[in-house]
C-alpha positions in Angstrom: 185.1 117.8 84.6 182.4 115.4 83.4 180.1 118.2 83.3 182.2 120.5 81.4 182.9 117.6 79.0 179.2 116.9 78.3 178.5 120.7 77.7 181.5 120.8 75.2 180.1 117.8 73.6 176.8 119.5 73.3 178.1 122.4 71.8 180.2 120.5 69.3 177.1 118.4 68.3 175.2 121.7 67.7 178.1 123.8 66.3 175.7 124.6 63.2 173.7 126.9 65.4 175.4 130.2 66.2 174.3 130.5 69.8 177.0 132.9 70.7 178.9 132.6 73.9 177.6 130.8 76.9 178.3 132.0 80.6 178.3 129.7 83.5 178.2 130.7 87.0 179.9 128.5 89.6 181.1 129.1 93.0 179.9 132.9 92.9 182.1 133.4 89.7 181.1 133.9 86.1 182.9 131.7 83.6 182.7 131.7 79.8 182.6 128.3 77.8 185.4 128.0 75.4 184.0 125.9 72.6 187.6 125.3 70.8 189.2 124.1 73.9 186.2 122.3 75.4 186.6 123.6 78.9 185.7 126.8 80.8 187.9 129.9 81.0 187.8 132.6 83.7 187.7 135.5 81.1 185.6 138.8 81.4 183.2 138.7 78.6 183.4 141.2 75.7 180.5 143.7 75.6 178.3 143.5 72.6 175.9 145.9 71.5 172.5 145.4 72.8 169.8 144.8 70.1 166.3 144.4 71.0 164.8 143.4 67.5 166.7 141.8 64.6 167.6 144.1 61.6 164.7 142.9 59.5 162.1 144.0 62.0 160.1 147.1 61.4 157.4 149.1 63.0 154.7 150.9 61.7 153.1 153.9 63.6 149.4 154.1 63.1 146.8 156.6 64.5 143.4 155.6 66.1 141.1 156.1 63.0 138.1 156.0 65.5 139.4 159.5 66.9 137.7 161.9 64.3 139.5 165.0 65.9 143.1 163.3 65.5 142.1 162.4 61.9 141.0 166.2 61.1 144.0 167.5 62.7 146.2 165.2 60.5 144.4 166.1 57.2 143.5 169.6 57.8 146.8 170.9 56.6 146.6 169.4 53.3 144.6 169.8 50.1 143.8 166.6 48.3 143.4 166.4 44.6 143.0 164.0 41.9 144.9 163.6 38.5 143.6 162.8 35.2 144.7 159.3 35.6 142.8 159.0 39.0 145.5 159.1 41.4 145.3 160.9 44.7 147.8 163.8 45.3 148.0 166.1 48.1 149.8 169.4 48.8 150.4 171.3 51.8 148.3 174.5 52.6 149.7 177.9 52.9 150.5 179.5 56.0 148.0 182.2 55.4 145.2 179.8 54.9 146.2 178.0 58.2 146.3 181.1 60.3 143.0 182.3 58.6 141.4 179.0 59.6 142.8 179.2 63.2 141.4 182.8 63.6 138.0 182.0 62.1 137.6 179.2 64.8 138.3 181.7 67.5 136.6 184.6 65.9 134.6 185.7 69.1 137.9 186.3 71.0 138.8 189.1 68.6 139.2 192.4 70.4 138.6 194.8 67.5 138.9 194.9 63.7 139.0 198.7 63.4 141.8 199.4 61.0 142.3 195.9 59.6 142.6 195.5 55.8 139.2 195.1 54.1 140.4 192.4 51.8 141.8 190.0 54.5 138.6 190.9 56.7 136.3 189.6 54.0 138.2 186.4 53.8 138.1 186.1 57.4 134.3 186.6 57.5 133.6 184.1 54.7 135.9 181.6 56.7 134.0 182.0 59.8 130.7 182.0 58.0 131.5 178.7 56.2 132.0 177.3 60.0 128.8 178.8 60.9 130.1 180.8 63.6 127.5 183.6 63.2 124.5 181.2 64.0 125.8 180.5 67.5 123.7 182.2 70.2 126.1 184.2 72.3 129.6 184.1 70.5 127.9 184.6 67.1 126.5 187.9 68.1 129.8 188.9 69.8 131.7 188.2 66.7 129.2 189.8 64.3 129.3 193.1 66.3 133.2 193.3 65.8 132.7 193.0 62.0 129.9 195.6 61.9 131.7 198.1 64.1 134.7 198.1 61.7 133.1 197.8 58.2 129.6 198.9 58.4 128.0 198.7 55.0 130.3 196.2 53.5 129.1 193.5 55.9 125.6 194.4 54.8 124.3 197.3 52.8 120.6 196.0 52.2 118.6 193.6 54.2 115.3 191.9 53.0 113.3 190.3 55.8 110.0 190.1 53.9 107.7 187.8 55.5 110.4 186.5 57.9 109.0 187.2 61.3 110.4 184.3 63.0 113.7 185.4 62.0 113.4 188.8 63.5 112.1 187.2 66.5 115.0 184.9 66.7 117.9 187.2 65.8 116.8 190.3 66.7 120.0 191.4 68.5 122.0 190.3 65.5 119.7 192.4 63.0 120.2 195.4 65.5 123.9 195.2 65.2 124.0 195.9 61.4 125.0 199.5 60.7 124.9 201.8 57.7 122.0 200.1 56.0 120.7 201.7 53.0 117.8 199.5 52.1 115.5 197.6 54.8 112.4 195.6 53.8 110.1 194.5 56.8 107.0 194.0 54.8 104.4 191.4 55.8 105.9 190.9 59.5 103.0 192.4 61.5 105.5 194.3 63.8 102.9 196.7 65.4 103.7 200.1 66.8 105.7 198.9 69.9 108.1 196.6 68.2 111.8 196.9 69.5 113.0 197.0 66.0 110.9 199.7 65.0 112.2 201.9 67.8 115.7 201.0 66.5 115.1 202.6 63.3 115.4 205.9 65.0 118.8 205.3 66.1 121.8 207.0 64.5 123.1 203.5 63.4 120.4 203.4 60.7 120.2 207.1 59.8 121.8 206.0 56.4 118.6 204.1 55.5 117.3 205.4 52.2 114.7 202.9 51.2 112.3 201.6 53.9 109.6 199.2 53.2 106.8 198.8 55.8 104.1 197.1 53.9 101.6 195.3 55.9 103.4 195.9 59.5 100.2 196.9 61.4 101.3 200.5 62.0 99.1 203.1 63.0 99.5 207.0 63.4 101.2 206.2 67.0 103.9 204.3 65.3 104.6 206.9 62.6 104.7 209.7 65.5 107.3 207.5 67.2 109.3 207.0 63.9 109.4 210.6 62.9 109.9 212.2 66.3 113.6 212.5 66.0 113.1 213.8 62.4 110.9 216.5 63.5 112.6 217.7 66.5 116.2 217.0 66.6 116.7 216.6 62.7 118.1 213.1 63.2 117.0 209.6 62.4 115.5 208.9 59.0 116.2 212.2 57.7 117.9 210.5 54.6 114.9 208.6 53.7 114.0 208.7 49.8 111.7 205.7 49.4 108.9 204.7 51.9 106.2 202.1 51.6 103.4 202.4 54.2 100.9 200.4 52.2 98.6 197.8 53.7 98.1 199.7 56.9 94.6 200.5 57.5 95.2 202.0 61.0 97.2 205.0 59.3 94.7 208.2 58.8 95.3 211.6 57.9 96.8 212.6 61.2 99.5 210.0 60.6 100.2 211.6 57.1 101.0 214.7 58.6 103.9 213.3 60.5 105.5 212.3 56.9 105.8 215.9 55.9 109.1 216.1 58.0 110.6 213.8 55.2 112.0 216.7 53.0 114.2 214.4 51.0 111.4 211.8 50.1 111.1 211.1 46.4 108.5 208.2 46.6 105.7 207.2 48.9 103.1 204.4 48.9 100.2 204.9 51.2 97.9 202.5 49.3 95.4 200.7 51.4 95.5 203.0 54.5 92.6 204.5 56.5 92.5 208.0 54.9 89.3 209.9 55.1 89.7 212.8 52.8 92.1 211.7 49.9 91.9 214.5 47.8 93.2 216.9 50.7 96.1 214.4 51.3 97.1 214.4 47.7 97.3 218.4 47.6 99.0 218.6 51.0 101.7 216.1 49.8 102.3 218.0 46.5 102.2 221.4 48.1 104.5 220.8 51.1 107.0 218.0 50.0 106.7 218.1 46.2 105.2 214.6 45.6 102.9 214.0 42.8 100.2 211.3 42.6 101.0 208.7 40.2 98.4 207.1 38.0 100.7 204.2 37.2 102.3 201.6 39.7 105.9 202.7 40.4 108.6 200.2 39.9 110.1 201.3 43.3 107.4 199.4 45.0 107.3 196.0 43.2 109.8 194.4 45.4 112.2 193.5 42.5 115.1 195.6 43.7 115.0 194.8 47.3 117.7 192.1 47.9 120.0 191.1 50.8 123.3 192.3 49.8 126.9 192.3 51.6 129.2 190.0 53.3 126.4 188.6 55.6 124.2 187.4 52.9 124.9 183.7 53.3 124.5 184.4 57.1 121.0 185.6 57.0 120.2 182.4 55.1 121.9 180.3 57.6 119.5 182.0 60.3 116.5 181.4 58.0 117.3 177.6 57.4 117.9 177.1 61.2 114.5 178.8 62.1 112.9 176.4 59.3 114.6 173.5 60.7 113.5 174.3 64.2 109.9 175.0 63.4 109.6 171.8 61.2 107.0 169.2 62.5 108.4 166.1 64.4 108.0 162.6 63.0 105.5 161.6 66.1 103.3 164.6 65.0 103.5 163.6 61.4 102.4 160.0 62.4 99.6 161.4 64.6 98.3 163.7 61.7 98.3 160.6 59.5 96.3 158.8 62.0 93.6 161.4 62.2 93.3 161.4 58.4 93.1 157.6 58.5 90.0 158.0 61.0 88.4 160.7 59.0 89.5 163.5 61.0 91.3 166.5 59.5 93.8 168.4 61.6 93.9 171.9 61.7 96.1 173.4 59.5 98.0 176.9 60.5 99.4 178.5 57.3 101.5 181.5 57.4 99.7 184.7 56.9 101.1 186.5 53.7 100.4 189.6 52.1 98.0 188.3 49.1 94.6 189.4 50.6 95.8 192.6 51.7 97.1 193.3 48.3 93.9 192.6 46.7 92.1 194.8 49.1 94.5 197.7 48.3 94.1 197.2 44.5 90.3 197.4 44.9 90.5 200.6 47.0 92.9 202.2 44.5 96.4 203.3 44.1 98.1 205.9 46.2 101.6 206.1 45.0 103.4 209.3 44.8 106.8 210.6 43.2 108.7 213.8 42.9 109.3 215.1 39.4 112.7 215.7 38.1 113.4 219.2 37.3 114.7 219.4 33.7 118.3 220.9 33.2 117.8 223.1 30.5 119.7 226.4 29.8 117.2 227.7 27.1 113.6 227.0 28.1 111.1 227.1 25.6 107.9 229.4 25.8 105.7 226.9 27.3 108.2 226.2 29.9 108.4 230.0 30.7 104.7 230.2 30.8 104.6 227.1 33.3 107.3 228.5 35.2 105.3 231.4 36.3 102.6 229.2 37.6 105.3 227.0 39.5 106.6 230.4 41.1 103.1 231.2 41.9 102.6 227.8 43.5 105.8 228.0 45.3 105.0 231.3 46.9 101.6 230.0 48.0 103.5 227.1 49.6 105.9 229.4 51.4 103.2 231.8 52.5 101.3 228.7 53.9 104.5 227.4 55.6 105.1 230.8 57.3 101.5 231.0 58.4 102.1 227.4 60.3 105.3 228.5 61.7 103.8 231.6 63.1 100.8 229.6 64.3 103.2 227.3 65.9 105.3 230.0 67.7 102.0 231.3 69.1 101.1 228.1 70.6 103.2 225.3 71.9 105.8 223.9 69.2 105.6 220.3 70.7 102.8 218.3 72.1 103.0 216.5 75.5 103.3 213.3 73.5 106.2 214.4 71.7 108.1 215.7 74.8 107.6 212.2 76.4 109.4 210.8 73.4 112.1 213.2 73.5 112.8 212.1 77.1 113.3 208.7 76.0 116.3 209.4 73.8 
């Protein structure tokens, strides 16, 4: 009784504090203290809702800001813009852009794009290009092949690799994956006769090439024979060629020019700076057999102004070139070593990239050997001078046809193909 009275006294003295009901366990039973009566009651307590925190308590959920991946996933679905007042506003991206970004991140897993709409494919290509997916060694080649198989010339119709031999050596398989090119510039690359890319020119994938620039590529008669073998024998390969630049290749002789006579559709030819022995005979031969006239004025087709990289993959080629330039940059320790050599009076050896300036100067000194095909005027009522000139043209054509027939009959008497040509045919 004294214990309960003391407890009730304490409760009455601190009645201003809302402590709630007080439970006391005595002799294995639970009793509640009745503050009004000041004693214990054997009453089962009323259940009250359990509250872990008070009503004014609040919780703020924050993500780890050090996790860049989590932050990117959180903000990747929104577009942040600023108003005129300088307030930041955000709007959710469309479902199309979200799906486009997901596919571009996994573009190397696409099975095929044949039959896919071109408008959406162009956006998909640009999205993957912005993520630099085509610069990756293995997956980039696989993804690029999917686009070139489906869209051909839309991916790239013109490719300029002038003086970019490092890009060719590093991205050879990617360059070979381009199809339906109409213009290809490989000038000043020093490829030689046995380069894999020159062999790829004779394939069916590049039969659409109409403009081929091979200036200063260390070509010889052997390389021309290999390039023209499919055209001469199988009527395949570069049969649609219209413009050909073979200047600054001193190893090409009169024999190699004979292989070019198989290009019947050729409109412009540049053989300046080659190792011709009888120039006059070559000029007459080109004019009589394929109708090319020697130009006294330099032609615009060979000034390199019209050759550009055009297509969806234009920025991709620039990314390749930037990656190669960064890989070939001198390191900091090499720069410090060169600075130390200069300090001690020793000049390091400087290796510069070989350009076409010296070869171009030699070709200007030797003479201009550029040829073009004259356009036939479409006039219904020819003048007297044209009628007189037409008789001469007819006589020249008859002479050319007679010479061609003689050559055909002479070839029929002997073997039509040489042993080297048969070896080339066996490789296809």
